[in-house]
C-alpha positions as CSV (number, residue, x, y, z in Angstrom):
1,M,95.5,91.8,157.2
2,S,95.8,95.6,157.6
3,A,92.8,97.6,156.3
4,E,95.2,100.0,154.7
5,N,96.5,97.2,152.3
6,I,93.1,96.3,150.8
7,I,92.7,97.5,147.2
8,P,89.2,97.4,145.8
9,E,88.2,96.1,142.4
10,R,86.2,98.5,140.1
11,V,83.3,96.7,138.4
12,T,80.2,97.3,136.3
13,I,77.0,96.1,138.0
14,S,74.1,95.5,135.5
15,T,70.5,95.8,136.4
16,R,67.5,95.3,134.1
17,K,67.6,98.9,133.0
18,H,71.1,100.3,133.9
19,S,74.8,99.6,133.9
20,L,76.0,101.0,137.2
21,E,79.5,101.7,138.4
22,G,80.5,99.7,141.4
23,M,83.4,98.5,143.5
24,I,84.1,95.3,145.4
25,Y,86.4,94.8,148.4
26,H,87.6,91.2,148.5
27,P,88.6,89.9,151.9
28,K,91.8,87.9,152.2
29,N,90.4,85.7,154.9
30,P,86.6,85.5,154.1
31,I,84.1,84.5,156.8
32,N,81.3,83.7,154.4
33,S,79.5,87.0,154.6
34,Q,78.8,89.9,152.3
35,V,77.7,93.5,152.7
36,L,76.0,95.6,150.1
37,I,76.3,99.4,150.5
38,V,73.4,101.5,149.3
39,P,74.7,105.0,149.3
40,G,73.1,108.4,149.9
41,R,72.4,111.3,147.6
42,N,75.5,112.9,146.1
43,E,77.9,110.2,147.3
44,M,80.5,108.2,145.4
45,L,82.2,104.9,145.6
46,Y,85.2,106.2,147.5
47,K,83.5,108.3,150.2
48,Y,83.6,105.8,153.1
49,Q,86.6,103.7,151.9
50,D,88.1,103.5,155.4
51,F,84.9,101.9,156.7
52,Y,84.7,99.5,153.7
53,K,88.4,98.4,154.2
54,L,87.7,97.8,157.9
55,L,84.8,95.4,157.0
56,S,86.9,93.7,154.4
57,A,89.8,93.3,156.8
58,C,87.3,91.5,159.1
59,G,86.6,88.9,156.4
60,I,83.5,90.5,154.8
61,K,83.1,90.9,151.1
62,V,81.9,94.5,150.5
63,I,80.0,95.6,147.4
64,I,79.2,99.3,146.7
65,Y,77.5,100.8,143.7
66,D,76.6,104.4,142.6
67,H,73.0,105.1,141.9
68,I,72.0,106.0,138.3
69,G,72.6,109.7,137.8
70,Q,75.2,109.9,140.6
71,G,78.8,109.3,141.3
72,F,80.5,107.4,138.5
73,S,77.3,105.9,137.1
74,P,75.7,107.3,133.9
75,R,73.9,110.6,134.3
76,I,70.2,111.1,133.5
77,T,70.2,114.8,132.4
78,E,72.2,116.7,129.8
79,D,73.6,118.8,132.7
80,S,75.6,116.1,134.5
81,Q,75.5,118.0,137.8
82,M,71.7,117.8,138.2
83,C,70.5,115.3,140.8
84,H,67.4,114.1,139.0
85,I,65.0,111.2,139.1
86,D,61.3,110.9,138.0
87,T,60.5,108.2,140.6
88,F,62.3,106.5,143.4
89,D,61.0,103.3,142.0
90,T,63.9,103.5,139.6
91,Y,66.4,103.5,142.5
92,A,64.5,100.7,144.2
93,D,64.2,98.5,141.1
94,D,68.0,98.8,140.6
95,L,68.5,97.7,144.3
96,V,66.2,94.7,143.9
97,D,68.2,93.6,140.8
98,V,71.5,94.0,142.6
99,V,70.3,92.0,145.6
100,D,69.1,89.3,143.1
101,T,72.6,89.0,141.7
102,L,74.1,88.6,145.2
103,Y,71.5,86.3,146.7
104,G,72.5,82.7,147.3
105,H,76.3,83.1,147.2
106,M,76.5,83.9,151.0
107,P,74.4,85.6,153.7
108,L,73.7,89.2,152.7
109,T,73.6,92.3,154.9
110,V,72.5,95.6,153.4
111,I,74.0,98.8,154.8
112,S,72.0,101.9,153.7
113,I,73.1,105.5,154.1
114,S,70.8,108.5,154.1
115,M,68.8,108.5,150.8
116,G,69.9,104.8,150.5
117,G,67.8,104.1,153.6
118,L,64.6,105.4,151.9
119,I,65.4,103.5,148.7
120,T,66.0,100.3,150.7
121,L,62.8,100.6,152.6
122,K,60.9,101.2,149.4
123,A,62.6,98.1,147.9
124,L,61.7,96.0,151.0
125,Q,58.1,96.3,150.1
126,N,59.0,93.7,147.6
127,K,58.6,90.6,149.8
128,A,60.8,88.4,147.5
129,M,63.7,90.8,148.0
130,A,63.1,91.1,151.8
131,D,63.4,87.4,152.1
132,K,66.8,87.5,150.5
133,I,68.3,89.7,153.2
134,E,69.9,88.5,156.4
135,Q,70.0,91.8,158.2
136,C,69.9,95.6,157.5
137,I,71.7,98.6,158.9
138,F,70.4,102.1,158.3
139,I,72.8,105.1,158.9
140,S,71.3,108.6,159.0
141,P,68.2,107.3,157.1
142,F,66.3,109.8,155.0
143,L,62.8,109.4,156.5
144,G,61.8,113.0,156.6
145,L,62.9,116.5,155.5
146,K,64.8,118.7,157.8
147,Q,62.6,121.7,156.9
148,H,59.9,122.2,159.5
149,L,57.2,122.8,156.9
150,P,54.0,120.9,156.1
151,Y,54.6,118.5,153.2
152,C,51.6,120.0,151.4
153,F,53.3,123.4,151.5
154,I,56.6,122.0,150.3
155,K,54.7,120.3,147.4
156,A,53.1,123.6,146.5
157,I,56.5,125.2,146.5
158,T,57.8,122.6,144.1
159,H,55.1,123.4,141.6
160,L,55.8,127.1,141.8
161,R,59.5,126.7,141.6
162,D,59.1,124.4,138.6
163,F,57.0,127.0,136.8
164,I,59.6,129.8,137.6
165,N,62.5,127.6,136.5
166,R,60.9,126.8,133.2
167,L,60.2,130.5,132.5
168,N,63.9,131.3,133.1
169,S,65.4,128.3,131.3
170,S,65.1,126.5,128.0
171,K,66.0,123.2,129.7
172,K,63.3,120.6,130.3
173,V,64.7,119.9,133.8
174,S,65.9,122.5,136.2
175,F,67.5,122.7,139.6
176,F,65.1,123.3,142.5
177,Y,67.5,126.0,143.7
178,F,68.8,128.2,140.9
179,N,72.3,127.3,139.6
180,D,72.8,124.8,142.5
181,Y,76.1,123.4,141.2
182,F,78.6,121.4,143.2
183,R,80.5,123.2,145.9
184,P,82.4,122.0,149.0
185,R,80.7,122.4,152.3
186,V,82.5,124.3,155.1
187,V,82.9,122.9,158.6
188,G,81.1,125.0,161.2
189,V,78.9,126.5,158.5
190,D,77.1,123.9,156.4
191,A,79.3,120.8,156.4
192,N,77.8,117.4,157.4
193,T,80.6,116.7,159.8
194,H,82.5,118.4,162.7
195,S,85.8,117.0,161.4
196,E,88.0,119.4,159.4
197,D,90.3,116.6,158.3
198,K,87.6,114.2,157.2
199,N,85.7,116.9,155.4
200,K,88.9,118.0,153.6
201,E,89.7,114.4,152.6
202,Y,86.2,113.9,151.2
203,Y,86.2,116.9,149.0
204,A,89.8,116.1,147.9
205,L,88.2,113.1,146.2
206,Y,86.4,115.4,143.8
207,Q,89.7,117.0,142.8
208,K,90.9,113.5,141.9
209,Y,87.6,112.4,140.4
210,P,85.9,115.6,139.0
211,E,83.5,113.4,136.9
212,A,81.8,112.3,140.2
213,K,80.7,115.8,141.1
214,L,77.0,116.3,141.6
215,G,75.1,119.5,142.4
216,G,71.7,120.0,143.9
217,I,68.3,118.4,143.3
218,T,65.8,119.0,140.6
219,T,62.2,119.9,141.3
220,E,61.2,116.5,139.9
221,W,63.6,114.7,142.3
222,L,62.1,116.5,145.3
223,R,58.6,115.5,144.1
224,A,59.7,111.9,143.7
225,A,61.3,112.0,147.2
226,L,58.1,113.3,148.7
227,R,56.0,110.6,147.1
228,C,58.4,107.9,148.3
229,L,58.5,109.3,151.8
230,N,54.7,109.3,152.0
231,D,54.6,105.7,150.7
232,V,57.3,104.4,153.1
233,R,56.0,106.1,156.2
234,S,52.5,104.9,155.6
235,Y,53.5,101.3,154.9
236,R,53.2,98.7,157.6
237,Y,56.6,97.0,157.9
238,N,57.1,93.7,159.6
239,F,60.8,93.1,159.7
240,K,61.6,89.4,159.7
241,F,65.3,90.1,159.9
242,K,67.7,91.8,162.3
243,S,68.1,95.6,161.8
244,L,70.0,98.5,163.3
245,F,69.2,102.2,162.9
246,V,72.1,104.6,163.6
247,I,70.7,108.1,163.8
248,A,72.5,111.4,164.1
249,G,71.0,113.3,167.0
250,N,71.8,116.7,165.5
251,D,71.3,115.7,161.8
252,N,71.6,118.7,159.6
253,I,70.2,117.1,156.4
254,V,67.3,114.8,157.3
255,S,64.8,114.7,160.1
256,S,66.0,112.7,163.1
257,P,62.6,112.9,164.8
258,D,60.9,111.3,161.8
259,A,63.5,108.5,161.8
260,L,62.9,107.9,165.5
261,R,59.2,107.7,165.0
262,F,59.6,105.3,162.1
263,V,61.8,103.0,164.3
264,Q,59.2,103.1,167.1
265,K,56.3,102.3,164.7
266,T,58.2,99.5,163.0
267,A,59.2,98.0,166.3
268,E,55.6,97.6,167.3
269,N,54.8,95.7,164.1
270,S,57.8,93.6,163.5
271,A,58.7,90.0,164.3
272,F,62.3,91.3,164.9
273,P,62.0,94.9,166.4
274,P,64.8,97.1,165.1
275,E,67.8,98.0,167.3
276,M,68.6,101.7,167.5
277,L,71.6,104.0,168.3
278,C,71.0,107.7,168.4
279,I,74.3,109.7,168.7
280,S,73.8,113.0,170.5
281,D,75.1,116.1,168.7
282,C,76.3,114.1,165.7
283,L,75.9,115.6,162.2
284,H,74.6,113.7,159.2
285,D,77.8,112.1,157.8
286,I,78.3,109.8,160.8
287,L,81.0,107.7,159.1
288,I,83.2,110.7,158.5
289,E,82.4,112.5,161.7
290,D,84.8,113.4,164.5
291,D,86.2,110.4,166.3
292,P,83.9,110.3,169.3
293,Y,80.8,110.1,167.1
294,R,82.3,107.9,164.4
295,K,83.8,105.4,166.9
296,Q,80.5,105.0,168.7
297,A,78.8,104.3,165.4
298,I,81.4,101.8,164.0
299,Q,81.7,99.9,167.3
300,S,77.9,99.6,167.4
301,I,77.9,98.3,163.8
302,M,80.7,95.8,164.5
303,K,78.8,94.5,167.5
304,F,75.6,94.2,165.5
305,L,77.6,92.2,162.8
306,Q,79.0,90.0,165.6
307,L,82.6,90.9,164.8
308,D,84.4,90.7,168.1
309,D,87.6,92.5,169.1
310,N,89.8,89.7,167.8
311,Q,88.3,89.9,164.4
312,Q,88.6,93.7,164.1
313,N,91.6,95.3,162.5
314,T,90.8,98.9,163.1
315,Q,94.1,100.5,162.1
316,G,93.5,103.7,160.3
317,V,89.8,103.6,161.1
318,L,89.3,103.8,164.9
319,S,92.8,105.1,165.7
């Protein structure tokens, strides 16, 4: 079956606290396997649809959901463009609940992207959830800030910025950067990919689905992220499942060195040391990068998932 002919089903995925918008790609010829996508910050259901269709064309059921406050899911703040959360436990608890609903039907692989990687690692501290996962893939995982500043200094800045924002606004929650509303990124300037075509295709989605637009982070979101980063990086993980980390060598959003250090530390402690692919010169959005980077990542993921060339229908994805 051609990947281009696969049409996903929009669904509502309920957790203990939230009703999240989701999507399912049903394979025509299932191979008794399912993949849960945990997206990054400011992403939406349709962002990597070529990749999802490819997995589904290989016989895998693919489930994606938008985090609370992002994409098509309900927003937390009165201003719908604010990326806000009080604690990353909220994201992690939702993930634990989603995994619970999928467990037992067929083997489950979790593929986490960017912020989704941090959320997944936080949720994996729940042993009951960790036992329900067959394998994990982390793509451009958020395991450190790109800014080369001590975390204590960044934390002090968040307190100062919060004070200034509150002086200049009647809102209870404010952007970390003033008026940080949604805007397209420009290739060669601040885009997360080298690909003009892929970047254009991605931002065209927001013309079609303007309700999915999300701007910058709030001060509270950044504080919550710092707390979660500290917790995850200090936790002693012992992976008892297969895992793959796909890291962008020239990541312009998160810290690649922090991700590499995390993989090394986890490998020393785990029953199943993580596998790793670091793609030189690649920017953050690996799955919509220029072909040389994207193909390298997807081929590595397919190999990890044990999908051989005969099972892969790569039309429109690796062409």
